[in-house]
PABABA-716784 format. One record per atom (N, C-alpha, C): x, y, z; residue in three letters. Coordinates in steps of 0.05 Angstrom, whole numbers, plus 5000, padded with zeros to 4 digits. Layout:
<nodes>
XYZALA
...
</nodes>
This chain:
<nodes>
583484635777UNK
586084775796UNK
588484805772UNK
589085105781UNK
591085055759UNK
593985095798UNK
596085025786UNK
597984955800UNK
599685275806UNK
601285355830UNK
601885595838UNK
604185705816UNK
604885815806UNK
606386025802UNK
609685935810UNK
612386005793UNK
614385865822UNK
615386055835UNK
613586345832UNK
614186545857UNK
612186445880UNK
609986315870UNK
607986245894UNK
608986025904UNK
610385815889UNK
611085605906UNK
613685665919UNK
614985865912UNK
617785965925UNK
616586075953UNK
614486215959UNK
613686365977UNK
612386115995UNK
610385985982UNK
608885686001UNK
611885566018UNK
614385476003UNK
616085316005UNK
617285486028UNK
618385706028UNK
620085956050UNK
617885966075UNK
615285936073UNK
613385946100UNK
613785696111UNK
613285456097UNK
613685126113UNK
615785186123UNK
618285346123UNK
621185286129UNK
620285506152UNK
618185546165UNK
618885826177UNK
619786096178UNK
620786116152UNK
622386356153UNK
619186626139UNK
619986816153UNK
617587006140UNK
617687276133UNK
616987366120UNK
617187606110UNK
616687806120UNK
618288026123UNK
616588316129UNK
614288426120UNK
612888606146UNK
610788696128UNK
609788846106UNK
609288986092UNK
606388876094UNK
606388586073UNK
608388506060UNK
608988326050UNK
608187906063UNK
608888016091UNK
608487756101UNK
605387736096UNK
603887876106UNK
600687796098UNK
600187726067UNK
600687766057UNK
600887666026UNK
601087396038UNK
603987316034UNK
604887066046UNK
603686956061UNK
602586936078UNK
600286806095UNK
598586706079UNK
597386936071UNK
594786886048UNK
594586676034UNK
596886746019UNK
597886456001UNK
598086246015UNK
599386166040UNK
599685926041UNK
596585806055UNK
594586056064UNK
591986016069UNK
591285926043UNK
590585966021UNK
590185895997UNK
589985635993UNK
593285535991UNK
595085285984UNK
593485056004UNK
593985166032UNK
592184996046UNK
588784916039UNK
587485186038UNK
584484996027UNK
584684825999UNK
586484925984UNK
586884775953UNK
587484565961UNK
589684425974UNK
590384165976UNK
588083985997UNK
585684146013UNK
583884036029UNK
581983996010UNK
581184075991UNK
578484095976UNK
579183825957UNK
582283815946UNK
583583605927UNK
583383305946UNK
584183285972UNK
583283075984UNK
580383115981UNK
578883255993UNK
576083185996UNK
574382995973UNK
575683195948UNK
574683045922UNK
575782825917UNK
577682785912UNK
579082445921UNK
577182235938UNK
576982385963UNK
575682145979UNK
573082125963UNK
571482335955UNK
568382295951UNK
568682205915UNK
570382165910UNK
570681965885UNK
571381715880UNK
572081635909UNK
572681365912UNK
570681155915UNK
</nodes>
């Protein structure tokens, strides 16, 4: 899995800080954060299963 781009990393960071963008950009912001959380969960599951 690839790492997020610099722009995506910035969006994730400001979302985790609790800052929100205006609509319709907020939809993309929240969607990106959800994808990031899913990726992190999958990586944790793979690490757990490979031990």
